PQR file of N, CA, C, O and H, with PARSE charges and radii, in Angstrom:
ATOM      1  N   MET A   1       0.759  -1.315  -0.290 -0.4000 1.5000
ATOM      2  CA  MET A   1       0.189   0.060   0.043 -0.0000 2.0000
ATOM      3  C   MET A   1       1.109   1.180   0.032  0.5500 1.7000
ATOM      4  O   MET A   1       0.808   2.128  -0.693 -0.5500 1.4000
ATOM      5  N   LEU A   2       1.853   1.219   0.503 -0.4000 1.5000
ATOM      6  CA  LEU A   2       3.243   2.159   0.192 -0.0000 2.0000
ATOM      7  C   LEU A   2       3.599   2.704  -0.541  0.5500 1.7000
ATOM      8  O   LEU A   2       3.985   3.871  -0.605 -0.5500 1.4000
ATOM      9  H   LEU A   2       2.097   0.449   1.092  0.4000 1.0000
ATOM     10  N   THR A   3       3.482   1.494  -1.602 -0.4000 1.5000
ATOM     11  CA  THR A   3       3.912   1.435  -2.926 -0.0000 2.0000
ATOM     12  C   THR A   3       3.174   2.392  -3.750  0.5500 1.7000
ATOM     13  O   THR A   3       3.738   3.210  -4.476 -0.5500 1.4000
ATOM     14  H   THR A   3       3.168   0.546  -1.549  0.4000 1.0000
ATOM     15  N   ARG A   4       1.994   2.288  -3.640 -0.4000 1.5000
ATOM     16  CA  ARG A   4       0.722   2.501  -3.998 -0.0000 2.0000
ATOM     17  C   ARG A   4       0.684   4.410  -3.745  0.5500 1.7000
ATOM     18  O   ARG A   4       0.783   5.308  -4.581 -0.5500 1.4000
ATOM     19  H   ARG A   4       1.535   1.622  -3.050  0.4000 1.0000
ATOM     20  N   LEU A   5       0.534   4.458  -2.521 -0.4000 1.5000
ATOM     21  CA  LEU A   5       0.725   5.865  -1.856 -0.0000 2.0000
ATOM     22  C   LEU A   5       1.378   6.766  -2.648  0.5500 1.7000
ATOM     23  O   LEU A   5       0.880   7.755  -3.186 -0.5500 1.4000
ATOM     24  H   LEU A   5       0.454   3.729  -1.842  0.4000 1.0000
ATOM     25  N   ARG A   6       2.727   6.320  -2.713 -0.4000 1.5000
ATOM     26  CA  ARG A   6       4.222   7.033  -2.980 -0.0000 2.0000
ATOM     27  C   ARG A   6       3.530   7.272  -4.390  0.5500 1.7000
ATOM     28  O   ARG A   6       3.078   8.415  -4.453 -0.5500 1.4000
ATOM     29  H   ARG A   6       3.131   5.516  -2.277  0.4000 1.0000
ATOM     30  N   GLU A   7       3.293   6.433  -5.676 -0.4000 1.5000
ATOM     31  CA  GLU A   7       3.337   6.708  -6.875 -0.0000 2.0000
ATOM     32  C   GLU A   7       1.841   7.587  -6.938  0.5500 1.7000
ATOM     33  O   GLU A   7       1.756   8.266  -7.961 -0.5500 1.4000
ATOM     34  H   GLU A   7       3.661   5.505  -5.625  0.4000 1.0000
ATOM     35  N   ILE A   8       0.708   7.677  -6.052 -0.4000 1.5000
ATOM     36  CA  ILE A   8      -0.694   8.752  -5.974 -0.0000 2.0000
ATOM     37  C   ILE A   8       0.384   9.879  -6.123  0.5500 1.7000
ATOM     38  O   ILE A   8       0.540  10.520  -7.163 -0.5500 1.4000
ATOM     39  H   ILE A   8       0.777   7.125  -5.221  0.4000 1.0000
ATOM     40  N   VAL A   9       1.119  10.055  -4.966 -0.4000 1.5000
ATOM     41  CA  VAL A   9       1.872  11.762  -4.442 -0.0000 2.0000
ATOM     42  C   VAL A   9       2.696  11.683  -5.852  0.5500 1.7000
ATOM     43  O   VAL A   9       3.033  12.763  -6.338 -0.5500 1.4000
ATOM     44  H   VAL A   9       0.992   9.535  -4.122  0.4000 1.0000
ATOM     45  N   GLU A  10       2.931  10.873  -6.319 -0.4000 1.5000
ATOM     46  CA  GLU A  10       4.177  11.756  -7.522 -0.0000 2.0000
ATOM     47  C   GLU A  10       3.335  11.533  -8.638  0.5500 1.7000
ATOM     48  O   GLU A  10       3.935  11.691  -9.701 -0.5500 1.4000
ATOM     49  H   GLU A  10       2.658   9.996  -5.924  0.4000 1.0000
ATOM     50  N   LYS A  11       2.111  11.210  -8.753 -0.4000 1.5000
ATOM     51  CA  LYS A  11       1.145  11.513  -9.628 -0.0000 2.0000
ATOM     52  C   LYS A  11       0.455  12.991  -9.470  0.5500 1.7000
ATOM     53  O   LYS A  11       0.168  13.821 -10.333 -0.5500 1.4000
ATOM     54  H   LYS A  11       1.624  11.081  -7.889  0.4000 1.0000
ATOM     55  N   VAL A  12       0.318  13.007  -8.240 -0.4000 1.5000
ATOM     56  CA  VAL A  12      -0.340  14.112  -7.676 -0.0000 2.0000
ATOM     57  C   VAL A  12       0.285  15.494  -8.057  0.5500 1.7000
ATOM     58  O   VAL A  12      -0.254  16.438  -8.636 -0.5500 1.4000
ATOM     59  H   VAL A  12       0.551  12.333  -7.539  0.4000 1.0000
ATOM     60  N   ALA A  13       2.004  15.328  -7.419 -0.4000 1.5000
ATOM     61  CA  ALA A  13       3.262  16.643  -7.784 -0.0000 2.0000
ATOM     62  C   ALA A  13       2.962  16.878  -8.420  0.5500 1.7000
ATOM     63  O   ALA A  13       2.246  17.877  -8.359 -0.5500 1.4000
ATOM     64  H   ALA A  13       2.442  14.562  -6.949  0.4000 1.0000
ATOM     65  N   SER A  14       3.222  16.087  -9.977 -0.4000 1.5000
ATOM     66  CA  SER A  14       3.436  16.233 -11.035 -0.0000 2.0000
ATOM     67  C   SER A  14       2.207  17.007 -11.703  0.5500 1.7000
ATOM     68  O   SER A  14       2.517  17.488 -12.793 -0.5500 1.4000
ATOM     69  H   SER A  14       3.804  15.276 -10.026  0.4000 1.0000
ATOM     70  N   ALA A  15       1.263  17.174 -11.423 -0.4000 1.5000
ATOM     71  CA  ALA A  15       0.337  17.540 -12.226 -0.0000 2.0000
ATOM     72  C   ALA A  15      -0.053  19.069 -12.174  0.5500 1.7000
ATOM     73  O   ALA A  15      -0.583  19.532 -11.163 -0.5500 1.4000
ATOM     74  H   ALA A  15       1.011  16.784 -10.538  0.4000 1.0000
ATOM     75  N   PRO A  16       0.216  19.832 -13.269 -0.5600 1.5000
ATOM     76  CA  PRO A  16       0.329  21.260 -13.376  0.2800 2.0000
ATOM     77  C   PRO A  16      -0.389  22.168 -13.020  0.5500 1.7000
ATOM     78  O   PRO A  16       0.054  23.312 -12.919 -0.5500 1.4000
ATOM     79  N   ARG A  17      -2.489  21.651 -12.576 -0.4000 1.5000
ATOM     80  CA  ARG A  17      -3.044  22.531 -12.136 -0.0000 2.0000
ATOM     81  C   ARG A  17      -3.734  21.696 -11.241  0.5500 1.7000
ATOM     82  O   ARG A  17      -3.878  20.482 -11.381 -0.5500 1.4000
ATOM     83  H   ARG A  17      -2.848  20.721 -12.658  0.4000 1.0000
ATOM     84  N   LEU A  18      -4.103  22.304 -10.427 -0.4000 1.5000
ATOM     85  CA  LEU A  18      -4.978  22.424  -8.554 -0.0000 2.0000
ATOM     86  C   LEU A  18      -6.180  21.170  -9.139  0.5500 1.7000
ATOM     87  O   LEU A  18      -6.431  20.220  -8.398 -0.5500 1.4000
ATOM     88  H   LEU A  18      -3.986  23.291 -10.313  0.4000 1.0000
ATOM     89  N   ASN A  19      -6.760  21.274 -10.306 -0.4000 1.5000
ATOM     90  CA  ASN A  19      -7.868  20.535 -10.632 -0.0000 2.0000
ATOM     91  C   ASN A  19      -7.601  19.295 -10.966  0.5500 1.7000
ATOM     92  O   ASN A  19      -8.230  18.259 -10.748 -0.5500 1.4000
ATOM     93  H   ASN A  19      -6.556  22.047 -10.908  0.4000 1.0000
ATOM     94  N   GLU A  20      -6.231  19.565 -11.727 -0.4000 1.5000
ATOM     95  CA  GLU A  20      -6.161  18.408 -12.499 -0.0000 2.0000
ATOM     96  C   GLU A  20      -5.497  17.360 -10.682  0.5500 1.7000
ATOM     97  O   GLU A  20      -5.906  16.444  -9.969 -0.5500 1.4000
ATOM     98  H   GLU A  20      -5.720  20.406 -11.905  0.4000 1.0000
ATOM     99  N   ALA A  21      -4.577  18.095 -10.731 -0.4000 1.5000
ATOM    100  CA  ALA A  21      -4.071  17.230  -9.121 -0.0000 2.0000
ATOM    101  C   ALA A  21      -4.883  16.650  -8.301  0.5500 1.7000
ATOM    102  O   ALA A  21      -4.701  15.500  -7.900 -0.5500 1.4000
ATOM    103  H   ALA A  21      -4.244  18.840 -11.311  0.4000 1.0000
ATOM    104  N   LEU A  22      -6.346  17.737  -7.798 -0.4000 1.5000
ATOM    105  CA  LEU A  22      -7.543  16.814  -7.079 -0.0000 2.0000
ATOM    106  C   LEU A  22      -7.860  15.769  -8.035  0.5500 1.7000
ATOM    107  O   LEU A  22      -7.559  14.705  -7.495 -0.5500 1.4000
ATOM    108  H   LEU A  22      -6.494  18.671  -8.124  0.4000 1.0000
ATOM    109  N   ASP A  23      -8.402  15.528  -9.391 -0.4000 1.5000
ATOM    110  CA  ASP A  23      -8.700  14.750 -10.266 -0.0000 2.0000
ATOM    111  C   ASP A  23      -8.313  13.470  -9.871  0.5500 1.7000
ATOM    112  O   ASP A  23      -9.042  12.597  -9.399 -0.5500 1.4000
ATOM    113  H   ASP A  23      -8.647  16.393  -9.830  0.4000 1.0000
ATOM    114  N   ILE A  24      -6.365  13.384 -10.236 -0.4000 1.5000
ATOM    115  CA  ILE A  24      -5.719  12.477 -10.029 -0.0000 2.0000
ATOM    116  C   ILE A  24      -5.879  11.596  -8.738  0.5500 1.7000
ATOM    117  O   ILE A  24      -5.852  10.366  -8.679 -0.5500 1.4000
ATOM    118  H   ILE A  24      -5.772  14.093 -10.620  0.4000 1.0000
ATOM    119  N   LEU A  25      -6.118  12.849  -7.321 -0.4000 1.5000
ATOM    120  CA  LEU A  25      -6.080  12.130  -6.057 -0.0000 2.0000
ATOM    121  C   LEU A  25      -7.550  11.076  -6.280  0.5500 1.7000
ATOM    122  O   LEU A  25      -7.687   9.853  -6.299 -0.5500 1.4000
ATOM    123  H   LEU A  25      -6.140  13.848  -7.369  0.4000 1.0000
ATOM    124  N   VAL A  26      -8.305  11.981  -6.397 -0.4000 1.5000
ATOM    125  CA  VAL A  26      -9.591  11.650  -6.210 -0.0000 2.0000
ATOM    126  C   VAL A  26      -9.734   9.991  -6.996  0.5500 1.7000
ATOM    127  O   VAL A  26     -10.151   8.968  -6.455 -0.5500 1.4000
ATOM    128  H   VAL A  26      -8.194  12.975  -6.382  0.4000 1.0000
ATOM    129  N   THR A  27      -9.320  10.130  -8.186 -0.4000 1.5000
ATOM    130  CA  THR A  27      -9.571   8.667  -8.977 -0.0000 2.0000
ATOM    131  C   THR A  27      -8.226   7.743  -7.955  0.5500 1.7000
ATOM    132  O   THR A  27      -8.490   6.660  -7.434 -0.5500 1.4000
ATOM    133  H   THR A  27      -8.980  10.962  -8.626  0.4000 1.0000
ATOM    134  N   ASP A  28      -7.814   7.939  -7.915 -0.4000 1.5000
ATOM    135  CA  ASP A  28      -6.088   7.189  -7.609 -0.0000 2.0000
ATOM    136  C   ASP A  28      -6.471   6.119  -6.201  0.5500 1.7000
ATOM    137  O   ASP A  28      -6.245   4.935  -5.952 -0.5500 1.4000
ATOM    138  H   ASP A  28      -7.600   8.819  -8.339  0.4000 1.0000
ATOM    139  N   VAL A  29      -7.289   7.448  -5.349 -0.4000 1.5000
ATOM    140  CA  VAL A  29      -7.062   7.336  -4.150 -0.0000 2.0000
ATOM    141  C   VAL A  29      -8.436   6.164  -4.131  0.5500 1.7000
ATOM    142  O   VAL A  29      -8.450   5.063  -3.581 -0.5500 1.4000
ATOM    143  H   VAL A  29      -7.473   8.409  -5.551  0.4000 1.0000
ATOM    144  N   CYS A  30      -9.367   6.725  -4.803 -0.4000 1.5000
ATOM    145  CA  CYS A  30     -11.027   5.645  -4.324 -0.0000 2.0000
ATOM    146  C   CYS A  30     -10.589   4.526  -5.221  0.5500 1.7000
ATOM    147  O   CYS A  30     -11.514   3.717  -5.296 -0.5500 1.4000
ATOM    148  H   CYS A  30      -9.356   7.619  -5.250  0.4000 1.0000
ATOM    149  N   GLN A  31      -9.178   4.017  -6.189 -0.4000 1.5000
ATOM    150  CA  GLN A  31      -9.267   2.491  -6.521 -0.0000 2.0000
ATOM    151  C   GLN A  31      -8.717   1.976  -5.374  0.5500 1.7000
ATOM    152  O   GLN A  31      -9.233   1.162  -4.607 -0.5500 1.4000
ATOM    153  H   GLN A  31      -8.427   4.674  -6.128  0.4000 1.0000
ATOM    154  N   ALA A  32      -7.100   2.758  -5.266 -0.4000 1.5000
ATOM    155  CA  ALA A  32      -6.726   2.148  -4.461 -0.0000 2.0000
ATOM    156  C   ALA A  32      -7.351   1.219  -3.356  0.5500 1.7000
ATOM    157  O   ALA A  32      -7.236   0.025  -3.081 -0.5500 1.4000
ATOM    158  H   ALA A  32      -6.681   3.418  -5.888  0.4000 1.0000
ATOM    159  N   MET A  33      -8.072   2.293  -2.833 -0.4000 1.5000
ATOM    160  CA  MET A  33      -8.956   1.676  -1.214 -0.0000 2.0000
ATOM    161  C   MET A  33     -10.158   0.953  -1.368  0.5500 1.7000
ATOM    162  O   MET A  33     -10.960   0.575  -0.514 -0.5500 1.4000
ATOM    163  H   MET A  33      -8.165   3.263  -3.056  0.4000 1.0000
ATOM    164  N   GLU A  34     -10.155   0.743  -3.300 -0.4000 1.5000
ATOM    165  CA  GLU A  34     -11.558  -0.433  -3.597 -0.0000 2.0000
ATOM    166  C   GLU A  34     -12.852   0.633  -3.419  0.5500 1.7000
ATOM    167  O   GLU A  34     -13.916   0.036  -3.576 -0.5500 1.4000
ATOM    168  H   GLU A  34      -9.503   1.050  -3.995  0.4000 1.0000
ATOM    169  N   THR A  35     -12.964   1.621  -3.220 -0.4000 1.5000
ATOM    170  CA  THR A  35     -14.440   2.200  -2.574 -0.0000 2.0000
ATOM    171  C   THR A  35     -15.315   2.828  -4.202  0.5500 1.7000
ATOM    172  O   THR A  35     -15.041   2.130  -5.179 -0.5500 1.4000
ATOM    173  H   THR A  35     -12.099   2.107  -3.093  0.4000 1.0000
ATOM    174  N   GLU A  36     -16.020   3.706  -4.404 -0.4000 1.5000
ATOM    175  CA  GLU A  36     -17.226   3.768  -5.223 -0.0000 2.0000
ATOM    176  C   GLU A  36     -16.977   5.617  -4.868  0.5500 1.7000
ATOM    177  O   GLU A  36     -16.844   6.478  -5.737 -0.5500 1.4000
ATOM    178  H   GLU A  36     -16.242   4.273  -3.611  0.4000 1.0000
ATOM    179  N   VAL A  37     -16.971   5.831  -3.457 -0.4000 1.5000
ATOM    180  CA  VAL A  37     -16.649   6.952  -3.514 -0.0000 2.0000
ATOM    181  C   VAL A  37     -15.678   7.961  -2.869  0.5500 1.7000
ATOM    182  O   VAL A  37     -15.499   7.675  -1.685 -0.5500 1.4000
ATOM    183  H   VAL A  37     -17.079   5.131  -2.751  0.4000 1.0000
ATOM    184  N   CYS A  38     -14.898   9.202  -3.327 -0.4000 1.5000
ATOM    185  CA  CYS A  38     -13.720   9.381  -2.477 -0.0000 2.0000
ATOM    186  C   CYS A  38     -14.132  11.533  -2.811  0.5500 1.7000
ATOM    187  O   CYS A  38     -14.674  12.274  -3.632 -0.5500 1.4000
ATOM    188  H   CYS A  38     -15.043   9.434  -4.288  0.4000 1.0000
ATOM    189  N   SER A  39     -13.451  11.571  -1.602 -0.4000 1.5000
ATOM    190  CA  SER A  39     -14.059  13.444  -2.075 -0.0000 2.0000
ATOM    191  C   SER A  39     -12.619  14.326  -1.018  0.5500 1.7000
ATOM    192  O   SER A  39     -11.834  13.801  -0.228 -0.5500 1.4000
ATOM    193  H   SER A  39     -13.011  10.969  -0.936  0.4000 1.0000
ATOM    194  N   VAL A  40     -12.705  15.343  -1.310 -0.4000 1.5000
ATOM    195  CA  VAL A  40     -11.752  16.217  -1.021 -0.0000 2.0000
ATOM    196  C   VAL A  40     -12.361  17.397  -1.246  0.5500 1.7000
ATOM    197  O   VAL A  40     -12.909  17.890  -2.232 -0.5500 1.4000
ATOM    198  H   VAL A  40     -13.342  15.770  -1.952  0.4000 1.0000
ATOM    199  N   TYR A  41     -12.071  17.912   0.339 -0.4000 1.5000
ATOM    200  CA  TYR A  41     -12.863  19.319   0.741 -0.0000 2.0000
ATOM    201  C   TYR A  41     -11.544  20.638   0.913  0.5500 1.7000
ATOM    202  O   TYR A  41     -10.415  20.702   1.400 -0.5500 1.4000
ATOM    203  H   TYR A  41     -11.625  17.512   1.139  0.4000 1.0000
ATOM    204  N   LEU A  42     -12.070  21.149   0.512 -0.4000 1.5000
ATOM    205  CA  LEU A  42     -10.368  22.714   0.741 -0.0000 2.0000
ATOM    206  C   LEU A  42     -11.145  23.422   1.374  0.5500 1.7000
ATOM    207  O   LEU A  42     -12.350  23.640   1.244 -0.5500 1.4000
ATOM    208  H   LEU A  42     -12.987  21.097   0.115  0.4000 1.0000
ATOM    209  N   ALA A  43      -9.997  23.964   2.442 -0.4000 1.5000
ATOM    210  CA  ALA A  43     -10.597  24.821   2.925 -0.0000 2.0000
ATOM    211  C   ALA A  43      -9.947  26.224   2.975  0.5500 1.7000
ATOM    212  O   ALA A  43      -8.733  26.398   3.080 -0.5500 1.4000
ATOM    213  H   ALA A  43      -9.019  23.787   2.547  0.4000 1.0000
ATOM    214  N   ASP A  44     -11.073  27.421   2.870 -0.4000 1.5000
ATOM    215  CA  ASP A  44     -10.684  29.146   2.408 -0.0000 2.0000
ATOM    216  C   ASP A  44     -10.748  29.782   3.635  0.5500 1.7000
ATOM    217  O   ASP A  44     -11.816  30.305   3.954 -0.5500 1.4000
ATOM    218  H   ASP A  44     -12.060  27.279   2.785  0.4000 1.0000
ATOM    219  N   ASN A  45      -9.667  29.839   4.484 -0.4000 1.5000
ATOM    220  CA  ASN A  45      -9.284  30.442   5.641 -0.0000 2.0000
ATOM    221  C   ASN A  45      -9.451  31.615   5.009  0.5500 1.7000
ATOM    222  O   ASN A  45     -10.120  32.122   5.909 -0.5500 1.4000
ATOM    223  H   ASN A  45      -8.799  29.414   4.225  0.4000 1.0000
ATOM    224  N   ASP A  46      -9.392  32.444   4.214 -0.4000 1.5000
ATOM    225  CA  ASP A  46      -9.639  34.153   4.617 -0.0000 2.0000
ATOM    226  C   ASP A  46     -10.683  34.804   5.036  0.5500 1.7000
ATOM    227  O   ASP A  46     -10.610  36.014   5.251 -0.5500 1.4000
ATOM    228  H   ASP A  46      -8.848  32.033   3.483  0.4000 1.0000
TER
END
């Protein structure tokens, strides 16, 4: 699982834009965890 996590982190880090990074993160984590749903919440601390 740690190898898979490392692969996901590398893919997310190489994404050129935030929306692409989030898409990769959600898709790959969902697949790795074998779930149907995954969400990411962003906090705006302004």
